[in-house]
C-alpha positions as CSV (number, residue, x, y, z in Angstrom):
1,M,101.4,103.7,117.1
2,S,100.3,101.8,114.4
3,F,102.6,101.0,111.0
4,V,101.6,100.6,107.4
5,V,103.8,99.2,105.0
6,N,103.6,99.6,101.1
7,I,105.1,96.7,99.1
8,Y,105.1,96.6,95.6
9,Y,106.2,93.4,93.7
10,T,106.8,93.6,90.6
11,G,107.4,90.8,87.7
12,K,106.8,89.6,84.2
13,N,104.0,88.3,82.4
14,G,101.8,88.4,84.7
15,S,103.9,86.8,87.6
16,A,103.0,89.2,90.1
17,R,99.2,88.8,90.1
18,K,100.1,84.9,90.2
19,F,102.1,85.2,93.1
20,A,99.4,87.2,95.1
21,E,96.9,84.5,93.7
22,E,99.4,81.8,95.5
23,M,99.5,83.9,98.6
24,V,95.7,83.7,98.9
25,S,95.2,80.0,97.8
26,S,98.1,78.5,99.8
27,G,96.7,80.2,103.0
28,L,99.3,82.6,103.4
29,V,97.3,85.4,103.8
30,E,94.6,83.8,106.1
31,R,97.4,83.3,108.3
32,I,98.9,86.4,108.2
33,R,95.6,88.7,108.6
34,N,95.2,85.9,111.9
35,E,98.4,87.1,113.5
36,E,98.2,89.2,116.9
37,G,98.5,93.1,116.2
38,N,98.0,92.6,112.2
39,L,95.3,95.6,111.0
40,G,95.2,94.6,107.3
41,Y,96.9,92.5,104.7
42,E,95.5,93.6,101.3
43,Y,96.7,93.2,97.7
44,F,96.0,95.8,95.0
45,F,96.5,95.9,91.1
46,P,97.0,99.5,89.8
47,M,95.4,100.1,86.5
48,D,98.3,101.8,84.8
49,D,100.9,98.6,85.3
50,A,99.7,95.4,85.0
51,E,102.9,93.7,85.7
52,T,102.6,95.2,89.8
53,V,100.9,94.5,92.7
54,L,100.6,97.1,95.9
55,L,100.3,94.8,98.9
56,I,99.3,97.4,102.1
57,D,100.1,95.5,105.2
58,R,99.0,97.2,108.2
59,W,99.8,96.3,112.0
60,A,99.0,97.4,115.5
61,N,102.8,98.7,116.5
62,E,106.3,98.1,115.6
63,E,106.9,95.3,117.7
64,V,104.1,93.2,116.5
65,L,105.5,93.8,112.8
66,N,108.9,92.9,113.9
67,L,107.6,89.5,115.4
68,H,106.0,88.8,112.0
69,H,109.2,89.6,110.1
70,Q,110.9,87.2,112.5
71,S,107.8,84.6,111.8
72,P,108.6,81.4,109.4
73,M,106.0,82.7,107.3
74,M,108.4,85.3,106.0
75,G,110.8,82.2,104.7
76,E,107.4,81.4,103.0
77,I,106.8,84.3,101.3
78,A,110.3,84.7,100.1
79,K,110.4,81.3,98.6
80,L,107.0,82.7,96.6
81,R,108.8,85.8,95.6
82,E,111.8,83.6,94.2
83,K,109.6,81.1,92.0
84,Y,107.5,83.9,90.2
85,Q,111.1,86.2,90.2
86,L,109.8,89.3,92.0
87,H,111.4,92.3,92.6
88,M,110.2,94.8,95.9
89,R,109.9,98.0,96.6
90,V,109.1,99.1,100.3
91,E,107.4,101.9,101.9
92,Q,106.6,102.5,105.6
93,F,103.8,105.0,107.1
94,I,103.4,105.7,110.4
95,P,99.5,107.3,110.0
96,K,99.2,110.4,111.6
97,N,95.7,110.3,114.6
98,K,93.3,112.3,113.7
99,S,91.3,114.7,115.8
100,N,87.7,114.6,116.4
């Protein structure tokens, strides 16, 4: 059963976008995408809210998601979030399987 986590990062003066850019340029995003069980890790920028970035984070199952949450990368992400003084809102979804 896969999991989708939407994380909304909100800041001021473009800090959320700078956070996402540093996540990519530092290699953190690539490292997360290479973790076992990661199905997708993509940032999106809402047209009507320049101070928010949406991360859509997809995982194969709850076990691999929990392993990711226990990884040292989470500390690196937290430091960047603090650096850019961001607030987070998290939504978690379990996609329904489509029948053919």
